[in-house]
N, C-alpha and C positions, 0 to 999 in steps of 0.2 A: 519407434520412437519412445523416449525418454516417458516411463509410467508414473504415479503420484510419490512412488520416491524418490525422486528428483526435487519434488515441493517444500521437500524438509531436509534434504542432502546439505548441508551446510557447505562442504568444498564445493559441489558443482556449484552453489551457489554462489560461493564468493571468487573459485577462478574461469564459470563462464559465464553464466545467465546474469552475474551482478559483478562481473570483472569490471564494468565501468557503467556510465547512464545510459550507453546508448538503445536497447532493450527494453527499457525501464521507460526511455525518452518516445520512443515510437507508442508504448500503450497511454503514455501520460499526453501526447497530441492527441488523438482519436477520441480521449474523454473531454479535451479540453474544448478541441474546435468542433464539436458536432453535438456536445448538451444540451437538452429542450430545455433546461435552468439557467435564468439570469441571473443566478447567485451560484460562483464557481464552489468546488469543495474545499477551499481550501479555505478561501473567505467563511464559509459557512459554518467550519471547524474552528479558525480564527474568532469570529463572535463568543464560540462557548467559553472558549480561551478566556477572553477575557473578560467575560461576565462572571465567570468563577473563578480565575485564581485575581484580579484587581490590580493594582498599578505595579505591587513588587511579591515578587516570587522566586525562585529558585527550582530552575526546571532541567530534565533530562530528556532529550529522547534517544531514542534507540530506534537503528533500523530507521536513522534520520536522512539515506538515500541524497538524491541532490538539493535537498534542501526547500524544494518547491514551495515548502507552506511558508517557512521565513521570505522569501524573495518576495512570493506573491504576495506579501505582508507588510514588505518593508519598513514602510512608512509609520504603520500603527503597532512597533513592539514600542511597549512601555520602557521608559528609560530604566527602570526600578527589576528588570528583567535581568536573574543569571544564567545564561542558557551553554549548557553543554549538549552538541551533539555529538553523537557516538552511530557508530556501523560496522560492520565485518568487513566490507570491503574498503581498502584506502584506493583504490580506482575510484569507487562513489564518493566517499568523500573527498577526492582530488577535485570529482567535474562538481561537487556541490562547492568547493570553495571558487573556482572557477566560475559557475553560478552567479555567485553574490559578490564577487568583485570587492567593491572598498568594506563592502557590510560581514565580510568573512570576519573582520578584526573583533566583530560585534561577538561574538563566540568561540568558544574552545572547542575544539574538534577535536577529536583521535578514534581510533578503529576500537572496538569491545564487542564480547561477545555478552549474548544480554542473561543468558546463562552464566557466567562467569562475572562477573560486574567487582570491580577493585575496590567501588565506591562505600565509603563507612553506611554505618547504618543511621537512616533517619535524616539522611543529608538532604532530600528537595520535596520542594512542594508539589511537585508535580511530576508524571512523566509521561509521556505520550513516546504511544507505540503502535504506528501507524500505518494496516495493510502490511504487518511483520510475523506477529505470533502465529500465522498458521506455517510460516519458517522452520519455527523450533523444533527441532528432534525431540529434545526433552520441553516441553510448553511446562508443565507442572513447576518443574524446576526455575526456569523463566521468570514465570508469574510469581514464585516465591520468592525472588530474586529483586522483582521490581518493588512488590510489597515492604521489603526488608531497607531496599532504600530511600521509599519513601517516609515521610514524618508521620505521627500518629494521627496527623489531621488530613495529610495528602492525601492526592487522587488521582488515581490512571486515567490517560485519554486512552483508549485501541479504537480503533477502525478499524472494520473488515467486513467482508460482504459475506451476503444471505447464495443462500442455493438455489436460486433463480437467477443470480447474478451473468453479463451475458447470457445466457441461453441460448437465442438465439444464434449470436456467432460462434459454440462451440456444439449448435446442430448442426449447422454451414459445413463447418472443422470437421467433421464425423461423416459426412456426407462426402466430401472431395476427397479424402485421402480412403472411404469406403473401406471404413471398420467400424460400424455403428455402434458394436459393442466397446469400444477403447475406453479407458479411462485415462483424462490426459493429465496433464501438468498443472493443467485449472481448477481439477480437484482441489477443494478449500477445507481442511481435517479444524479449521478456527472459523465459527459461521458467528451468521446475527441468529441463529436457529438454535445452538451449541455453546458460544460462547459464554452465556453467565455462566452455567454449570462449569463450566472449567473454571472461573475467575473465582468461584466460589471457592477455592479451593484457598485461597487466600483474601480475599474480600469478603464483608456481610452483607455491605449496601452497591447494591447494583443497578445503575439504569442502563437502557439502552434507546437511543433516540435513531430516528432514522433522516437519513439526505434522499430527498427526494427530487428523480432526474434520471432520464434515460438518454440514448441516443438516435440520432436522425442521422446516418451515413449517407453524404449526397457524392461521396466522390470513390474510386475504387483504391487507388493506391496507399494512401492511409489506412485502409481496413487491410491492406495485402503486407505494408506494415508489421501492422500489429501480428500478424499471421507468421511474419518472419522471426519476431521477437521472441518465438517459442524456442528458438535455438535449435531445435532439431535437425539434425542436419539432412534429411529426406527434404522438410517444410524447405531451407536456408536454400538448397540447392537450386531449387523451381520448379521440382520436378508436379507440384500440384499449382502452382501458379498459372496455367492457363483454364486448368477448370475451376478455381476459384474464385478467376476475376469475372469467368462466365455467368457463376452465379449468383455475385452482386451486382455487374452490371444489369443483370437479366429483373433482378429486385427494383432497382434504382428508374429503370427504363418502365417497369408495369406503375411503381407506388409512388418515381419523386424521389425515393430514399430507401433507405437499408434500415431498416429496426433493429435497435438492440434495445432490451430490458435491463434494465438496472437494479442493483440492490444491495446497497451502501448504508452505512450506520456506524456509530460508533457507541462505546461502550464507557461510561462514566463508573467508575468504581473507589469505592472508599471502603475505609474500616479494616479489620483484621477480623479472618475466619476464628 
């Protein structure tokens, strides 16, 4: 299995894990369909954007993926927002364009590496970096680039995960593959616990807000799809499918669901260090 290095291996992420949105889609589906919160994460996040940015803003999203944030809030986007969506993967952006449909014309969309942004200094009122800063091999450089392209009063919104995110799921995987000491791709080098310290190299006003939600999964197949989205050859081959199914089904039969703790939040960062 791939170790934690794959988490920040840009070539692996671009050419394999995120060559298109299929792996990401399996993960999003599990969170979307089995959430314990009546307010989805993208609605919760967009409420924050609206409250902070008002009716006019120039916005850059880095690592925009398949643009779920914008598709989920299509009717709520202010006319005065000028929005650019970027991602390292052209395949991911292509899937984003397809998902957005006619709404895609509302955005500028192109590939970009956040560590080497081509935008001029002081360009954007806001930069969005959701669930992607942990993928940067040189996070200080990427964070500094974000601070550079933000206006002096601009704001960074950066969603990430805490150390206990999906803990029950990862314990299950370790048990199924019988490697209890393995460090999985799920290891996160930019967490709710240490993200503020990392952002402080470029920002001096940083607030973290948690999104309160867990998962209660009542079917095995969505869990198995999430498992396969790891992309590891042994996992995708089906070698562990029977054991995985057995573990998940047993807990669903006993408790009515497979419970997974989530640990999600957003850093809102302003100012210059």
